[in-house]
N, C-alpha and C positions, 0 to 999 in steps of 0.2 A: 397649817404649817408644812404638812407633807403631802401625801397622796390624796388626790380628790377622786372619789369614786362616783360612779353613776348611781342610779336608783337601786340600792341593794335589795329591795323587796322583789325585784325582778329575778334575782338569783334563784329564788325558789320556784319560779315559773318555768321549770325545765320540762323537756319532753317526757311523757309518761313511759316508764319502762314496763316491760311485760311483767305481770304478777309472778309468772313462773321464774323469770330471771331474778326478781327481787327475792323470792323464796330460796332460790339456789344460792344467792350471795349470803343470805342470812344463815343458812345451814352451814356453809363453808366457814363462816366466822365462828359460829357456835361450836363447831367440831374441833376447834383449836384449843389447846390447853391454856389455862390462865397463868400458870407458873410451871417452870421446869428448870432443873439443875443440869449442869454439864461440867465434866472434868476439864481442867485447863489443857491437859495432854490431848484429850479428844478434840478440843477446839483447835489446837495446833494442827492436828491431823486433817481436820476439815478445811482449815485454811490452806494447807498444802494441796489438798485435792482441788480447791478452787483455783489456786495459783497455776497448777499444772494444766488444768483443763482450759484456762484462759490464755496462758502465756505460751505453753508448750514446754515439754520436759527438757528439750535441748537448751532452752534459754534461762531456765530457772537458776542454775548455778552461776551463770554469768551475772544475772541481776543481783544475786546474793553477794557476790564479790564486790560489785559496785557499791552496794549499800554498806558493806563492812568497811570500806575504805573512804567513803564520802561522809564527811562530818555532818551533813544536813539530815542524815537519817538516824533515828534512834536505834541503839543496839539493844535488842531484847533476846529473850530465850526462844522466841517462836521458831527460829531456824536451827536451834540446837539439836544435835543428834544424841543427846544425853541418854544413857540407859536407865536413868532414874526418872520414872514418870512423875508428873505433877498431878496428884490426885485431888488437889484442892478444888472446891466447887464454886462455879460461877452460876448465878441464878438469873433467869429471865422471867420478868413479870409483865404480863399484859395488863394495861390499865385503861379505864374509861374516865374521862374528865370533861369539864365544861370550859369552853372559851367564849369570847364575845364575838358575835357575828350578826350583822344587820341589826345592831343595837339590842340584841337579845342573847341570853345564854344559849349555848349550842353544844350538843353532845358530840364528842369526838373520841378518838382512841390513840394510844401510843404504847411505847415500850420503855421499861427501865431494866437495865442490866446491872446487877450488883456484883462487885468484885469479891474475891475470897478474903481480902484484907479486912480486918476488924476496924481499922482506921483508914478509910479511903483518903486518897490524895486530894480529892475534890470531885466536882460534878462537871461532866462534859455534856453540854446541850448540842446534839447533833441533828442537823437538817439534811435529810436524805436527798439523793438526786432524783431525776425524773423517772416515773414509771408510766407504762402505757396501758395498764388496766387498773381497776379500782382497788384491788386487794393485794397487789404486789408490794406490800409495805412491811417494814421490819416486825411489827407486832403480830402479824397473822401467823407466820410460821417461824418458830424459834431456830430451826435448823436451816433457815433461808440464808443465802449467800451474804446478804447485807448484815444480818444479825450476827452471823458467825464471825465476820471480819471485825465488827465493832467489839465483840467480846474478846476475840483473840488478841487484838492489838491494844485496845484501851482498858477494858475491864481486867484483863490478865495482868496489866501493869498498875493496877490499884485504883482505877477511876470508876466512879458510878457514871453510867451512860444513860442519858434521858433522850428519847427519840419520839417526836410527834409524828403521827401518820399524816397529818395535815387535814384541813377542812376539805371535804369532798372525797376523801379516800378512807380506806379501812371501814370502821363502823359507819361512817358518814357517807357511804358510797352513793346515796341517792342525790346528793348535791354536787355542784360543780366545784372542783378544786381551783382556787385562785392562782393559776399558773403564771409565772414570772411577771405578768403585767400588773399584778396587785400584791407586791411583796410584803407590804406592811401587815396584811392580814395573817400571813404566815409567821412573821416576827412576833406578832401579838399572841399567836397560838403557842409559840415557844415560851413566852412569859407565862401563859396559862398552865402549861404542863409542869413548869418549874414550881409554880405556886401549889399545884395539887400534889406534886411529888414530895414536898416537904413533910406533909402529914404521914406519908408512907415511910419516909426515912425514920421519923420519930417512932412510929408504931413498930418498926423492925429493930429499933434500938441501934441504928447505925451510928458508928463512932465518929460523928462530926462535931465540930465546934459550931453550934447553931447561931452564934453571934458573928461568925466569920467563916462562911462556907465559900471556899475557892471555886469560882465559876469560870469554866472555859467553854468557848463557843466555837463550833466548827460546822462546816458544810461542804459538800462537793457538788459541782455543776449547778443545777437549779438551786440546790440547798445552800450553796455558797452565797448566792445573792441574798437569801434570807438571813444568813449569818451576819453579813455586813450590815444589813438593815437593822438587825437586832442590836448590834453594837452602836449604831447611829442613834437609835431610839433611846438606848440606855444612857447615852451621853447628852442627848439634846432634849429629851422629853422628861420633864421633872416628875410627872406622875408615873411614867414607866419606870424610872429609876427608883423612886421611893417605894413602889409596890414590891420591888425585889430586895432593895437594900433593907427595908424594914423586916424582911424575913431572914436576913443574914447573908443573902447572896452578894458576893463581891466579885465583879467581873475582873479577872486577871489578864485574860488574853483571848483574842479572836483570831482564828486561822481559817481562811477561806480559800478553797482550791478550785480553779478552773471554772469560775462563775461568769454568768452573763450580766456583768455589772453595768455595761453600757448598752442597755436594751434598745434604745432608739437609734444610736449611731453605728452600732456594730451588729448586734444580734439579729434584729429584724432585717436590716439591709443584707446581712449574710444569707439569711433564709431566702430572700427574694432574688438575690443575684445568682448568676451562673458561674461556678468556679471551674467547670470542665474546660480544659484547653486554654485556661487563662494564663498567659505568659507572665504577667506581672505578679501573680500569686499574692495579691494585696492583703489577704487574710493569713498568710503564712501557714497554710494547712499542709499536713503531711501527705494526705491522699484524698482524692475526691470521692473514694468509695464510701467512706463512713457518712459523709455529708449527704451523698446521693441516697443511700439506704435509709437514713434516719430523718431527713428533712420532712417528708410527708407526715410522719407521726408527730414530730415536734411542732410542726405548723398546725396540725389538727388540734393539739392540746392548747396552743396559743389562741387560736381563733374561736374554739368552743368556749374558752374562758371569756374572751372578749364579748362574744354574743350573749352569754348568760349574764354577765355583770353590767352590760349596757342595755339589757332588755330587748335583744334582737332574737328572732327565731333562728336557730343555728342552721336549719336547712336552707335559709335564704342567703347565707354567707358564702357557702361553698359551691363549686362546680357540682352540679347534680350527680354526675356519675361518681365523683369522688365521695360525696357525702353518703351515697347509697352503697359504697364499696362494690361497685360493679366491675368485678374482676373478669372481664370478658376476653382477655387476650390469650387465654389458654395456658397461662403459666402454671406449672404443676404445684407450686407451693400454696396457691391461693385457696383459702377457705375450706378448712376442714371443720366447719362449724355445724352445729345442730340445725337442720333445715326447718325445724318447727318454728324458729324465730326469724323475724325479718330484721336484719342487722343494718346499722349505719355506722359511721365513724364515731357516733355518740354511744349507741347501745352496745357496740362490740366490746367496749371497755368493761362490761359486766362479766366477761368470761375470764376464767382463770387459766390463761395461757402463758407459755414461756415468753419473756419480753422480746426476744429477737424474732420469734414467730409472729408476734403482734406487729412489730415494726415492719417485717417483710410483707405482711398482708397489706398494710398501708402503702408500702412502696409499690407492690405489684398492682394495686388498684390505681395508683397515680400514673403509672407508666402509660404513655401515649395520650394522656388527657391534653386537650388543646382548648384554646378560647378564641373569641372573635378577633383578637389582636394578632393571631398567628403564633402565639406562644404555646409550646408543648413541653410537658415534663417528660424527661427520659434520659437515656444514657449519654445524650449530647447536650442536654440543658437541664441542670438541676436547680434552677430558680423556680420557686413554688407559685409564681403568680398565676399560672394556668389553673391552679387548684381552687382559686377564688371565683365567685360568681361575677364579680365586677371589680374594677380598679377603684371604685368609689370609697372603699374602706381604708385606703392607704393613709390619708391625712388624719382621720379620727383615731385610727389605731396608733399612729405615731405620736399623737398628742397624749394618749394614755401611757405609751411607752416612755415618754420623757419624764413623767412623774415617777416611773419605776427606776430610773437611773440612779446608781449609787456611786457617782464618779467625782463629784465636786462638793466635798464637805470636809469640815475640820474634825479630825479625830485626835484625841489626846490619850486615849487608852491604847495599850499595845495591840497592834493589828498587823497580821502578816498575810500577804497575798501570795499564793503559789500558782504557777501555771506551767504548762508544757511550752517549749519554744515553738512547736509545730502541732497545734491541736486542730483536728479536722472537723470537730463538732461544735466546740465553743472556742472560737479563736482567741489566742493570747492577747490580741489587741484590746479585749475587754479589760484584762488585768492591767495592761500598760496604761490605758486611758484612766482607769480608776486610780492607779498609783500616782500618775502625773497630776491628775486633777486634785487629788487629796494633798499632794505636796504643795501645789500652788495655793491651796486653801489654808495652808499653815499647819498641816497635821504634824504631830510629833509621834515618836514611837511607832513609826510606820516602816514596814519592811516588805520587800518584794523578792521572792525566790523564783527564778525562771529555770526550770529543769530542761537541760538539753534532751530532746526526744531520743536522740541516738544513744544516750547513755544507758537506757534501759531497753531491753529487747522484748519483742512479742511477735509470734508468728502472724503473718498477714496473708490474706488470700490474694491480694494484689498490692503493689507498692512495696516500700521498704519494710523490713522486719524490725520496726521500731515501735516503742510504746506509743499508744494514742489514747484519746480521751476515754474510750470505752473501758480500757483496762488500767488506766492510770490510778484509779482510786485505791486499788489494793496495795500500791506502794506509797502513794502520797500520804496515807495515814501515818506512816513512820516519820515523815517530815513533820507532820502536825504534832505527833507525839513528842518529838525532839523540841519543838517550839514550846509546847506546854510544860515540859519538864524544866525548861529554862526560865519559867515565870512562876515560881512557887509562891 
């Protein structure tokens, strides 16, 4: 009915990681706490630090004013300067659970954030955005940016937040994460963590009506695609629906932000095409900078997934120099890695590095790479075709991408799409095509909120000082919260 996969047994035939790298990852995971509390006031302070470091102090108040006067944003205490601190405790709990993968039970990890409220408003299933290494997931570090934002915005307002790390990430680092080309596996993982979490709710004596648990689903960027697929499966797959409904979960609302819903017609063509000096700006991007910096890492994730799930050796898919991360151009940011390991774009994901540093290393490794067709990746051409070993992968990849599209289906359950007007990493054309395709398919209770990029400010190295994809998540959560509060 839905996504047709290749031979999933091939997923486990991945390149062997160094035993030292394996041991390092295991130790990093073991060294993190299983459960930890945090005061709401402290979470607000941590959110403020995140906001100022990303947005810039000069723009923070301007954005707050916009959010206070614009009805699409929820009004919360997070920006309050009240002298009375909120000492109520929010609890982070790291969990291990099983999902179905390759027709077998499969061990994965995730996070539950419990609100201070004795009677939560409901459960939010949150699908997180793209990460470039294997352990930059919400469950690994409770004081990580992602966990802090989820707690400060959603849990502080009375919701339980349930967050899967995904197959191939977190505890399951040895396997390949089914990145955007195989969204159903991630939607199924969302169902599995909800099923497992119910027992934890009951053990903790959480004040829920277990015959009618309000379920809200959300995701940003990559995770938005999985949120939409979750809603689709809930509505169209009887077994999927029954497995949750029988446990008391009732889907109230899905809100997906800046997702690659049109994988075959927008997202893959966007990665392959050159946007630099393009007069037509067909993808309505804000600045070519973010796309140029992030495309190599995004494309590496995509094609490593494709190779693993279709049973192809990953080293044969990529330009050899890019696969081996041969940063030979003398750029100063390249490779501050431990020289005892031989890294590739595959194994480098085993290192616990800052996400932007990871992306920059992919970028600097891609610069100047050319192929036999005369295509070169660089500051004048940010189409990623030169990073492939051959053009022969185009048609089979696009066939898989078509199965991942979430643009033409009928939704009867409330669903809201949110995008920036000028998104430089995941073009808003994804959201426009999904909305229009779903309307044509007869969808009801469908809503599309397009946020003018210039309405929110953020410092930029080049281009206009307007909010863009990388920083939009920290404010889009307030739009999502407003939508959820309207569907009680």
